N, C-alpha and C positions, 0 to 999 in steps of 0.2 A: 234070745228075743230080738226081733227086728224093731226099728223105729221109723216113724213117720214125722217129718218136720212140718209144721203148719204155722200160719200166721195166727197170732193170739186174737181172740175176740173179746168183746166187752163182758160176755159172761164167764170168761176165764179169770177175771180179777180176783175172786177169792182164792183161787188156786195159785195165782201169781204172788198174792200177799203171803200166802202160807210159805211159799219158797223163799220170798224175801226174808221172812221172819226166821226160817230155818237156816239160811246162810247167816244171818245176823246173830242168831243164838250160837251157831257152830264157832263163830269167831269172837263170841262174847261181847257183841256190839249191838245187842237188841235195843238198848236204850237210845240208840242213834237212829231209830226207825220210827218216826212220829206219824206216818201215813197210814191210811186205811184204804180198803177196796174202793170207797167212792172217789178218793183221790186218784188212784189208778185208773179208774174209768173216765174220769174228767180230763186227766192229762194224757191219756193214750188213745181215746176213741172219739174224740170231738173232730170238729172240722179241720184243726191245725194241731194235730198231735205233738206233744213234746218228746215222745219216744215211740219206737216201733219194737215189737217183741215177736220172737218166734218160740215155738214150744216143741219139744221133742215128745212125741207120745209113743209109749211102748206098745208093740203089737205082740200079744202073747203067743207062744208056740204051744204045741200040744202039752198039756199038763202044766203050763206056767200060768202064774198069776201076775197081771201088771201091778207095778208100784210107781209112785210119783218120784221120778229122778230130779234132783235139784241141780243148779248150775255148778255147785260145788261137787257134785256127783258122789253121792253116797257109795261107800265101798262096794256094796252089792251089785252097783251098776258100771263100776270102773272096769276098764279093759273090754268093753263090749263094742267100742266104736261109736257110741252114742255121742259122746262130746265131739268127736272128730266130724260126724255127720251133722250136727247142729252148727258148728263153726264153719263148715263148708258152705252150708246154706246161708249163714250170715255173710260170708264172704261174696257170695253170688248177688245177694241184695246189696250189699255195699258197693260192689262194681257197678251194678245196674244204676245206682243212684249217683255215680260219678266220684265215690270215694276212692282214695289212692292208698289208704292204710287203715288199720284197725288197731285201736289202742286198748290193751287189756291190762288189768291190775291184778296182781298177786300179792297177798299178804306175805310179809317177811316170815321165813320159816317154812313156807309152803313149797317145799322142794319138788314134791310130786307135780303140782300144777305147773310150777315154772318149767320143769323138764318136759312135761306134755306140750306146752306152748312152744319151746324151743324145738321140740321134735317136729313141730308143723312149719318151722323155719323162722319163728319170731326170735327177735333179739331183745335181751335184757338191757333197755337203754340206760339204766341206772349204772349198770356194771360196765357196759361197752362204750357208752357216749357220755356218761355223767349227767344224764337228764333225770331229774326228779319230778314226780307228779306232785303238784301242790293243790290245795283245795281252799276255796274261800267261802265259808258257810256260816250259818248261825248269826250271832251278834256281829261279827266282823263284816259280814255281807250287808246287814242292815246299816251299819255305820258308814260303809262306803257309799251305799245308795243315798244316804242323807247328806253327803258332802255337797257343797255348792261349789260350781265351777269357778 
């Protein structure tokens, strides 16, 4: 199966949410996804979007039936070049917008994804440079926002 990468549209929000839920469930983190399709639409398709999204759509060959690949790439779709094609398009968009690097996150123990990214030339900044990704969210984010200068 070949794939085509395209810019996501507002009508894709239900499919995007299904992929987000699929990834979260795969990593047993579904409880950390409090958003819905209306949130995705408001945040990504208004006049000042908070995110941009590319989708890889499979083009079925003779006798093949397309399915919905997720970013974590279900085993059925691995090894077909879909992830590489999608990241290549993301790299093009990034460079066109003046970005100089892409940050990717891999769950600990996901050696297959780490090897895939390293095969593209990515480095593990935690292992190689001692950088750790930190996150400020939930109650801590609200507390920080309420602090007076």
